[in-house]
N, C-alpha and C positions, 0 to 999 in steps of 0.2 A: 425456368422463368418464362412466362408467356411473352408474346410480342408486345401486348398492351402494357404489361408491367415494365418491360424494358424501355418502352417509349416514355413512361412516366419517370423512370429512373433518370434517363438522359435529360429530360426536361428539368427535373428537380436539381440535378447536380450541376447543370450548366448555367442556369439563370443567376444565382447569387454569386457564383465565382466570377462571372464575366462582368457583371454590373458593379458589384461591390457597394451598392447603395440600396436604399429602400428597405422596408420591413421584410423579415423572413416570411415565406408563405405559411399559412396556418398549419398545414400538415407537418411542416418542418418544426414549427414551434411545439406541436404536440409530441413529435418523436423525441426531441431533445428533452422536453419536460418529463416525459415518461421515463426515459433512460436515466435522467438525473435522480428522480425519486427512487427508482429501482436500485440504482447504484448506491445511493445513500443507505438504503435499508440493508443491502448485502454487505457493504463495507463496514457498517456499524458493528457487525459481528466479529470483526478482526480483534476488537479490544474488549468486548463484553465479558470475556473470561478473566481479564486481569484482576478485577475486584473479587471475582468468585473463586479464584484459584485457592486462596487460603481456606475457604469454606469447603471446597471440594477435596482438598488434601486431607482434611479431617473426616469428611463424610465418606470418601472412597478409599482412604488409607494410602495415599501416595505422597512421596517427598516433593519438595519444590522443583527439583530438576526434572521430575517426571510430569508434575502438574503443569509446568509451563509449556509442555508440548501441545496443550489445547490451543494455545496461541501460536506457537512456533509451527506446528503441523499445518494449521490453517494457512499461514503465510507461505510455508514451503510448498504446499499443494498448489497454491496459486502460481508460485514461481515455476513449477513444473508444467502446469497446464497452459499458462499464458503464452509461451512460445508457439503453441498450436493456433492461437487466435488469429495471427497474421494470415495463416493459411485458411482458417475457417471463414474469416471475413471476406476473403477473396472468392471463396467457393460457395458459401451458404447465404441465402437471402437474410436481410436484417431481421425481419419479423420471426422467421424460423429459428434463427440463432438466439434471439431474445427469449422466445418461449422455451427453448431447450434449457437455457441457462437458468431462468427463473424456476422452472420445474425442478431442476436438480437442487437448487437452493432451498426451495420449499420442502422437498422431500427430506433433505438433510436436517432441516429445522424441526420437522415433526418427529423424525427418528431421535434427535437429541432430547426432545421433550419426554419421550417414553423410555429413554435409556436407563438402565439400572446398574451398569458397571462402567468403570473408566474406559475399558476397551471399546464398548459400544458407543460411548460418548465421543471418543476419539475418531471412530469411523464416521459418525454423524458429522463431525466438524470437517472431515475430509470431503464428504459429499457436498456439504455447504460450500466449501471453498472451490470445488470444481465448477459450480455455477457462478460463484462470485468472480472467478478468474476471467470469465468471458465478458462481464459487464463493463469494466472500466476501459479496456481497449476498444470495445464496440462503441462506447460513448465518445471517446476521444477521436476515433476515426470518423464517426458520423459528424462531429462538430467540424473537423478539419475539411470534410468533404462538402458540406452544405453552407458553412458560414464564411462570408467574405473575409479576406486576410485583414482588412482594416478594422474588423469587429471581433476578431478572435480573442483578443486579450480579455474583453469583457466576458465572453462566454467561458473562457478558461478560468476566469475568476469564480464562476459558478461551479466548475469542476473541482477547483481547489476546496470549495466548501464540502464537496463530497469526499475528497481524498483525506482531508485533514480534520474537518469538523466531525464527521461521522465517527472516526476513531476516538476523538476527544470526548464526545458525548457518551460513548459506549460505557465507560466506567460509571458515569452518573446514573444512567438508566439501570445498569446492572446493580449498583448499590441500592437504589430505591426498591427494586424488585426483590433483592435478597432480604432486605429488612422486613418486607411486608408479605411476600408470597413464597419465598424459597427459590433455589437456583433453577429448578426446572422451568419456572415461569419466565425466565429470561428468554427462553425459546417459545414459550406459550404466548407471550405478548407479540413476538415478531412474526410467528407463523401466519396469523390472519392478515397482517399487513402485507406480507410477501405474496400471499394468495391473491389479495386484492390487486397488487401491482401486476401480477401475472395476467389476471383477467382483463384489466384495463389495457395493458400492453398488447395482448393478443388482438384487441379491437382496434387500437389506434396506431401502433407502430407500423410504418410502411418501409419498404426497401428503398435505400437511398444511394446505393452504388451497384454497378453491374457486377455480376458473378461470372466466373469462368469454369473451366474444366480441369483445374490444377489437380495433380495427384500427390498425395502425401508421401514423403520419404520415410519409410518405416524404420530405417536405421537411425535417423536423426532423433526420433522421439526418445528411445531409451538412453541415447548418449546425453541428451539434454537433461533427462531426469537424474541420471547418475552424476552428471557434472554439478548441477546446481544443488541437488540433494546432498551429495557427498560433502560439499564445502560447508553447508549450514549444519549438517549433522556432526561434522567434526568439531565445530564450535560448541554445540550443545554437549557433545561427548566429554569435553574438557571438564565441564561442571559436574557431570555425572561421575567421572573418574575421581574427582576431588572428594566426592561423597562416598566413594567405594561402591557405587551402584552400577558401574559399567564394566563389562568384561571385554569390551572391544578395545584394542590398542588405539590410543589417541591419534596416532599418525596415519592409521589405515584409511579413514574416511577422506582425509585431506589428499592422500595420494590418489585414491580412486576418483575423487571429484576433479582433481587437476588434470589427470590423464583423460578422463571422459570429456571434460570441457574442451581440452585442446583438440581432441578428435572431432567434437561437435563443430568447433569453429572451422577446422580444416575442411570438413565435409560441406559446410555451408558456403565457404569460399569457392569450392569446386562446383556445387550445384547452382549457385547464383549466376554462373556464366551462361547458363541456359534457362534462367528464371525458374528454377525448380527448387530453390532453397526453402526449407521450413521457416527459417528466419533470415531474411535478406540482410546481410551485414553491411551492405553499401551505405546504409544510413550513417555509419561511422566515418565516411569520407568527409562529412561536414565537421569542420573544426568547432563551430558553435554548438552543434549537437553534442560533441564530446565534452565540451566545457560545461554546458548546462546540465547534462546528465550526471557528470561527476559531482557537481555541487548538489544536485538533487539527491543523490544517493547518500551523501553525508548527512543532509537534513533528515532524510527518512530514517536512517539508522539511529540518529539522536532522538527523533520523535518517538519511535516505537520502543526504544530502549527505556526512555523515561516513562512512557505510558505503562510499561510493565513493572518497572522498579518502584515508582512512586506509590502505587497502592500497597505493595508488599511492605515498604518502609512505614507507611502511615498506619497499617494495621498491626504489624509485628513490633515496631519500635515505639510508636506513639499510642498504640492501643485504641485507635479510632474505629468506629463502627463501619460497616460496609457502605452505608449511605453517606456518612461524613467523608469517607475516602473517595467515593464517587464524585462528590461535590467539588473536590480539589480541581478537577479538570473542566468543570462546567463553565466558569467565567471565561477561560481561554477559548473554549469551543464557541461560546456566544460571540466573542470578539472576532474570531475567524469567520463565523457565519455572516456577521454584519459587514466586515471590511473586505471580504473576498471579491464581491462584484465591483466595489470602488477601486480596488487594486487593479483589477482587469482593465477598467476604463483608463486609469492613469498609465498603464502599460501601453495601451493603444495610442495615447497622446505623447508620452515622453520616452518610451522604450524601457529596457529592463534595468539598467544600472541605477537609475534614480530611486528605484524601489528595492532592488536586491542588495545593494551595498548597506544601507541602514538596517534592512531586514536581517542580514547575516550577522551584523553586530549585536542585534537584539537576541538572536538565537544563541549566540555565544554567551551573552550576558546572563540569559536565563539559566543556562547550564552551569555557569560559574557560581551563580547564587545557590545552587544545590550542592556544591562541593563540600561545604562546611556544616551540613545538617548533622544533628545529633538527637539524643533522646529528649532534649528540652526545646527542640525547634517547634515553633508555633504553627498552627494550621494556616494562619494568615501569611506566614512566610512562604509556605509551600504553594499556596494559591497565587501569591504575587509572582513567585519565580516561574510557575507554569504559565501565568498570564503573559509575562514578558516573552517566554519561549514561543507561545502560540502567536503572539502579535508579530514576532520576527518571522515565523514560518509563513504566516499569512502574506506578508510583504515579499517573501522570497519565492514561494512555490509557483505562483502564477507566472511571474516573469521567466522562471526557469523552464517550466513546462511549455509555455507558449513559444519561447525561443528555440527549445529543442525540436519540437514538432514542426515549427515553421521553417526550420533550416534545411529540411529535406524536400525533394521534389514530390509533387502530389501522388505519383504512382506508388511511392514508398510509404505513404501515410500509415497504412495498416501495419506494416512491419515496424515503423518507428514507434507507433503506439504500443505494439507488442513488446518491443525492446524496453521502452520506458517502463511499462507496467511490470514486466518480468523483473527487471533489475531493481525497481522500487520494492517489490516484495522480497527479493533476496536481501536487499539492504535492510528492510524492516526486520526480517527474520534474523539476519546476522546481528543487527543492533540489539534486538531483544536477547538473543543468545549470548552476545558478548557481555552485555551488562550483567546478566544473571551469572555467567561464568566467572567474571571478575569478582562479583559479590560472593559467590560460593567458595572460590579458591581462597580469597583473602579471609573470609569468615572461618573456614576450616583450619587455615594456618593459625589464626588467632586462638581458636579453641585448643589446638594442639600445643600452643605455646603457653597455655594456662590462663588465657583471657576468658572471661565469662561469655556465655552465648550471646547475651544482649549486646555488650560492647563490641564483640567480634562481628556481629551482624551489622551494626552501625558503621564500623570501620570498613567492612566490605562494600556497603552502599556508597560511602564517601569515595572510595577508590574507583568504583564504577563510574560515578558522575565526573570524577576527575579525568578519566580517560575520554568520556564523552565531551567534556569541555575542551580538552586538547584537540580532539578531532574537529571541533567546530572552528578552530583557527584556520583549518584548511578551507572551509567554506568561505570565511572572510577573505582569504587570499585569492580564491578563484573568481568570485562574482565581478570584480572590476573589469574582467576581460570579456564580459558579455556585451553583445551589441544586437540591436533589433534586426531580424532577418529581412532580406529582400522579399518583396511581394511574390516574386517567382524565383525560387531557388534554382541554382544551376543544376543540370542533370548530374546524377551520380556517376562516378567513374566505373566503367564496366571492366 
């Protein structure tokens, strides 16, 4: 970084933080707006495959437990790559990191469009996810760096739109494209938008934080990948084993994942003493960070599990078209998009509990409404249940995210963003895998017991939503303990 750029960075990051008032500088507004749009585009791709999976299963000849890897592998890749972003944000200029991330995403999208086999499509999704993984931590760290504490709730409301609305709209967009153009054009529509965001970002994104000369710990990277990957693969493997399509012992991935994750944590605790950790775990010294993060993970697992299971149920049990299936999540996505910024402003004024407590109740209610679905369930019921769930998540996510990130000291923002983003993706992948696993295990047991495939499938779906509804009760129990962070959090314990 040149001396001129460094001076600009210092000026940009100090003004808003110290004054806490007045409008953001134009260059900061452009940076945040560009990152929001780019993040929306890339995160949209986390769920575009949910409606397309039944079509792809038939077109490419793969079972549900294999087809769902197009979604699970996407989220799992993000969980593996995101721990690197805390280091990358500290080391690489904002513009350079943005261009690299969007270039990867665009390349993966183009490859997906031209893929002819499931294996190539899966690789393309992994490349996409490698770029996506950088965008959300980059967005959150940028906001925490240049937006005054008194206005962060409103800005985090916009980020909630990206995190929750983009995945909610993914099935709708996917269903429309499938009905009119075919599954390849899911990527054909996104590619030019991604390219446009890349060009605009290369022009307008500026560096907003100083960079250093940190060196990456080469041991931590494979430990992180094995730890997080092993645990999620273990969940997916249960479903594959139930269908007889997995030759790997179900216990092996869990053992590998647990051992690797324990070694990763031990190494980070050692390295952070000299500020050399790949992922600085001192963010967990904040009790509010731990509470908010735990609640957020429950919400993410429920959201992605339902996003994956609802389309499967609608198409296979109710016989709905791809477009009809995609429209189930549209009203909820619109509600989240409209309410997100207002929720952020309410957080700035009243704090987290006044929003998160009723929001968590709505999340739980939405999941309980899905527990009794059957082959006669109406489309209106599914839309209504999803609408309640999305409204609850809208009221819950912004307070949780703002509380979590605002509870750590400023020098740990990039690591807190990386931790939150990493565990969100693990929770999303685990939630999707858990819902599919329960559905598969229960359905297979029903068929073995002489139940018809249709009734067995419906029974599996109901059991999966029951588990999700029970988990949501933990969310309801956690959020009353939230409180608004101080403007200047206490330094982390070394």
